[in-house]
Steps between C-alpha positions, in 0.01 A plus 500: 500500500582854604872608502483690809851656455419613148175650633689694773765608243224634264333681797816679596579589143160650440517708813840637401362581152205677640642702797391819332137393460221405711478122527268275685517153640254407226729617220809332641314171550356514138852564355632199703204270401406406864219603724567810717409288807784248430745768385444706816520184716819376360682831501405585862593143623835523309608847601290588808362804325170540312552550132353852463695623789817380315379691200447819692839447673673467163328814371605709805850362490537576138368853539794583722711536184286789371455633861878541564645520152258740329311834559164336425206623714386237749148512346646413162701211642184371672298518180791337309489196718122452486393680814166684463604783734819657647377438848453125432858473390626710805296274746619181336865614487500610865333173608761291309823691579415707814568830331321727258614541145599862567716402800672228287568754225642764735695319770767229510364158632488139444230240503395153357352499156328217297703375221370278225463135618774293374360201320826315531447482868197282441549126453260296299418140588240348268204737509605653838740762609700611804651838571737643779478361846347669795586456868287371784554437871287228654483411871512149586191295400382135478400287196300182508495255216608167353871467464639297209846371421581566123796343342690728250416270203128487577403725212363855498130429583540313819464803728210632298319160551553524873399869505169418320429201716541711817315793381187321372489199725692554824497876582150487639618278779679786663276683741724796595626633177558876486373526156419166327518682157862567516720219405856453619744272318782451751816355361790376742818423298720433806549151369543581135853367497347159572293522183163611636298791642202527721183676364208577716174638362353694797307783653589739770347412839455716814497206726720182447233276668339284383703343232299281272628148435768492233588866547766697682599851594794693404593816690640770278734739687503877446693592192556772239398369159557583139180444310458433136164516346404287207200650316308367206227306333536159655298296751682402831402151408726518190822589670783255498840471641676601168321842484581574859860370456553751214378772727735402776794480256411850400479610869820360583718569200383844409413647835587322832856412420568862393296679761718504816261255665510124551277232618396517857359151530442171312149560391275710284126503459252573222205728589192504295174683597255271316219771542682695226538202257213543267461496127824309464705761674730447801743685704771289657739645752828312587632594839883443541640577850813721473751686721775749413801308381746703724294385800563138440 
């Protein structure tokens, strides 16, 4: 089993140790003991940035120390950080920061730089990891699926069982799915105080008719969401309530309760693009509706 957090940690450490050298994706992947395909995929899914763009951003950000704190020639700074030519460094610097190195050296200004990724911001759950949240606004949309009442003491694999049953045996009955490859796991906890929740494996539909027998439609209002991405070497079929529960505890205790936001509704949903789930790899996004706490 691959320890994904340890792999990313090794990746970040290797990059920092080689900021002054030419490094390739192949070299980083070989050091981490993982294929470059999987390393690139995990890093980009986790951070939103391709790995080699992160490498260049770290080099350029680190070079600002020499640029503003020494009298080194720009060509020497470029060569020191592994750029083949002075002009390559200048073009990359201007593209990243919006200014030329010479302008940064000679004038007062401020801009955003790329600091080393903090591995402590990553939470590991089994062989999967999550990083900082991102934010999404979604207009209202409709989900169609099979709603189940799940008692709190039912065990951690009940929702997974219902999800697999829907995806493999019931999903094809829905004729008007927007994208049948995208799975929504809708959870309504409005009755949680009574000891149960509703869980509805579903797909998004662009027309609420017809509704196959045994299914129903839930209309999701427009919301702002905080989204946590759960990335790793697991199959969607293997997910269970305990794993998702640990992720939710992390979301609530480490971020949401200290963020200035609060829940905007009594539901959340899992989002899985099954077209990306190959070779025991999966990306699971958990969408939680939020609202500014001072607006409540």
